[in-house]
C-alpha positions as a printed Julia matrix, in Angstrom:
91×3 Matrix{Float64}:
  -0.27   -0.28   0.32
   1.49    2.88  -1.0
   1.5     5.61   1.69
   1.74    9.27   1.62
   2.66   12.18   4.38
  -0.42   13.43   5.99
  -1.32   16.88   7.38
  -0.21   15.75  10.33
   3.3    14.59   9.59
   1.84   10.93   9.64
   2.15    8.06   6.48
  -1.49    7.66   5.48
  -3.12    5.62   2.84
  -3.79    7.23  -0.16
  -7.74    8.44  -0.85
  -8.15    6.32  -3.46
  -6.88    3.02  -1.42
  -9.09    3.82   1.3
 -11.99    4.32  -1.01
 -11.38    0.8   -2.79
 -10.89   -1.17   0.94
 -14.03    0.5    2.34
 -16.2     0.0   -0.75
 -15.78   -3.92  -0.48
 -17.51   -4.27   3.38
 -20.02   -2.63   5.05
 -20.05   -0.17   7.57
 -20.83   -2.92  10.94
 -17.74   -4.5    9.44
 -15.81   -2.15   8.83
 -16.85   -0.43  12.27
 -15.8    -3.7   14.08
 -12.66   -3.75  12.36
 -11.72   -0.37  13.49
 -12.61   -1.35  17.06
 -10.07   -4.55  16.43
  -7.15   -2.1   15.09
  -7.55    0.26  18.05
  -7.07   -2.43  20.45
 -11.04   -2.11  22.09
 -11.62   -5.28  24.11
 -15.15   -4.24  25.61
 -18.17   -1.78  23.85
 -20.27   -0.32  26.92
 -23.83    0.66  26.1
 -27.36   -0.05  25.73
 -29.18   -2.35  23.66
 -32.04   -0.3   21.26
 -33.83   -0.15  17.92
 -30.89    2.03  16.41
 -28.08   -0.01  17.38
 -29.62   -3.13  16.08
 -27.16   -4.13  13.1
 -23.77   -2.97  15.6
 -25.17   -5.27  18.24
 -25.65   -8.2   15.09
 -21.72   -7.36  14.1
 -20.8    -7.79  17.73
 -22.33  -11.34  18.05
 -19.98  -11.63  15.52
 -16.87  -11.15  16.64
 -16.5   -12.57  20.07
 -13.22  -11.28  21.09
 -15.15   -7.87  21.61
 -17.03   -8.48  24.86
 -20.68   -6.23  25.26
 -21.16   -4.54  29.12
 -24.81   -3.34  28.7
 -26.58   -1.21  30.33
 -30.12    0.22  31.36
 -28.98    4.04  31.35
 -26.73    6.07  29.23
 -25.28    7.74  32.25
 -24.65    4.61  34.03
 -23.32    3.16  30.84
 -20.87    6.55  30.23
 -19.5     5.88  34.33
 -18.85    2.13  33.65
 -16.6     3.2   30.65
 -15.14    6.15  32.24
 -14.17    3.72  34.82
 -12.72    1.03  32.67
 -10.83    3.65  31.35
  -9.01    5.26  34.13
  -8.65    1.71  35.67
  -6.89    0.14  32.79
  -5.79    2.72  30.6
  -7.21    1.48  27.67
 -10.01    2.64  25.77
 -13.58    2.95  26.67
 -15.78    2.61  24.14
């Protein structure tokens, strides 16, 4: 993959290559791959009608565990606590 120096000085893939790669998979699959790439092991959230496709994708990703809560505030607190205690991303 050819890279170029982005505006932040990092090597980044060319736009044409990124567009080609992302058109070959659905959005939910791309999000799961992005989470894996970033090292996310836990996803904190609430289940509902608007997240159903994302929740389906998480079922197919056994390496990413889903922690469900009944309220957004509790979920955000759990994710923040995880991030502070582990030093990893609380997504």
